[in-house]
PAZAVO-922983 format. One record per residue (C-alpha): residue in three letters; z, y, x. Coordinates in pm, 1 decimal, padded with zeros to 6 digits. Example, Ala and Ser with C-alpha at 12.3 -4.5 7.8 and 13.67 -1.06 7.14 Angstrom:
<sites>
@resn:ALA&up:00780.0&north:-00450.0&east:01230.0
@resn:SER&up:00714.0&north:-00106.0&east:01367.0
</sites>
This chain:
<sites>
@resn:UNK&up:08968.9&north:07129.7&east:01615.0
@resn:UNK&up:09114.6&north:07004.7&east:01294.4
@resn:UNK&up:08982.6&north:06868.7&east:00971.0
@resn:UNK&up:08692.7&north:07036.8&east:00792.5
@resn:UNK&up:08718.5&north:07071.4&east:00414.2
@resn:UNK&up:08522.3&north:07261.5&east:00150.6
@resn:UNK&up:08800.4&north:07520.1&east:00127.8
@resn:UNK&up:08774.3&north:07617.4&east:00494.6
@resn:UNK&up:08396.4&north:07595.4&east:00537.0
@resn:UNK&up:08196.5&north:07891.3&east:00666.5
@resn:UNK&up:07824.2&north:07937.9&east:00606.4
@resn:UNK&up:07652.8&north:08017.2&east:00937.9
@resn:UNK&up:07296.3&north:08031.2&east:01062.8
@resn:UNK&up:07193.9&north:07765.1&east:01315.3
@resn:UNK&up:07243.9&north:07994.4&east:01617.0
@resn:UNK&up:07601.5&north:08090.8&east:01524.4
@resn:UNK&up:07685.3&north:07736.2&east:01413.6
@resn:UNK&up:07601.9&north:07620.0&east:01767.0
@resn:UNK&up:07811.3&north:07900.6&east:01923.5
@resn:UNK&up:08113.0&north:07764.7&east:01732.2
@resn:UNK&up:08043.3&north:07404.2&east:01833.7
@resn:UNK&up:07981.2&north:07482.2&east:02201.2
@resn:UNK&up:08308.2&north:07678.1&east:02215.7
@resn:UNK&up:08148.9&north:08016.1&east:02291.4
@resn:UNK&up:08308.7&north:08157.8&east:01974.7
@resn:UNK&up:08594.3&north:08019.8&east:01764.6
@resn:UNK&up:08656.0&north:08060.4&east:01392.4
@resn:UNK&up:08983.9&north:08042.8&east:01199.4
@resn:UNK&up:09058.2&north:08091.9&east:00831.8
@resn:UNK&up:09330.3&north:08334.2&east:00722.9
@resn:UNK&up:09399.9&north:08328.1&east:00350.2
@resn:UNK&up:09049.8&north:08192.2&east:00288.6
@resn:UNK&up:08876.9&north:08460.5&east:00498.4
@resn:UNK&up:08697.4&north:08354.3&east:00820.5
@resn:UNK&up:08798.3&north:08535.8&east:01141.1
@resn:UNK&up:08591.0&north:08496.0&east:01456.7
@resn:UNK&up:08719.9&north:08516.5&east:01814.6
@resn:UNK&up:08453.5&north:08619.9&east:02069.0
@resn:UNK&up:08426.5&north:08495.6&east:02428.2
@resn:UNK&up:08578.6&north:08691.3&east:02719.8
@resn:UNK&up:08234.5&north:08828.0&east:02807.5
@resn:UNK&up:08221.0&north:09020.3&east:02477.5
@resn:UNK&up:08590.1&north:09109.0&east:02441.6
@resn:UNK&up:08821.5&north:09035.6&east:02738.3
@resn:UNK&up:09122.0&north:09038.7&east:02499.7
@resn:UNK&up:08941.8&north:08806.8&east:02255.6
@resn:UNK&up:09064.7&north:08996.3&east:01949.9
@resn:UNK&up:08984.2&north:08822.9&east:01618.4
@resn:UNK&up:08723.5&north:09002.3&east:01408.5
@resn:UNK&up:08566.0&north:08973.6&east:01066.9
@resn:UNK&up:08209.2&north:09020.9&east:00961.3
@resn:UNK&up:08222.3&north:09382.9&east:00848.3
@resn:UNK&up:07860.2&north:09394.5&east:00739.5
@resn:UNK&up:07840.8&north:09103.9&east:00494.7
@resn:UNK&up:08153.8&north:09045.1&east:00288.6
@resn:UNK&up:08195.4&north:08856.2&east:-00034.0
@resn:UNK&up:08536.6&north:08996.3&east:-00120.2
@resn:UNK&up:08855.1&north:08795.9&east:-00153.4
@resn:UNK&up:08828.8&north:08428.4&east:-00243.3
@resn:UNK&up:08832.7&north:08359.2&east:-00615.9
@resn:UNK&up:09109.1&north:08153.6&east:-00766.1
@resn:UNK&up:09106.3&north:07951.6&east:-01084.1
@resn:UNK&up:09260.7&north:08157.7&east:-01365.5
@resn:UNK&up:09569.1&north:08019.8&east:-01531.7
@resn:UNK&up:09521.5&north:07873.9&east:-01878.0
@resn:UNK&up:09758.1&north:08023.8&east:-02135.7
@resn:UNK&up:09793.6&north:07823.0&east:-02455.5
@resn:UNK&up:09966.5&north:07979.0&east:-02751.5
</sites>
C-alpha cells in the first residue's frame, strides 16, 4: 500500500514484480534501501531481508554547494 514515488522505487524482474503485487512478498524502504519480507512458506517468522548478492551501496545524495 501507499504512494509510489521515484525515491522509493525498486527495479525488479517481471517474476519478482508479480510476487510483490500478488502479496506473496512485501517490500519496504528503510533509509532508501529496499527490504523484502518473504511469505510464511519461506520464513515462518517473515524476517525482513536484503539482496545480499547485488547491492549498489548506499543511496547517493546531492552534495552541498559551498560558495565562497
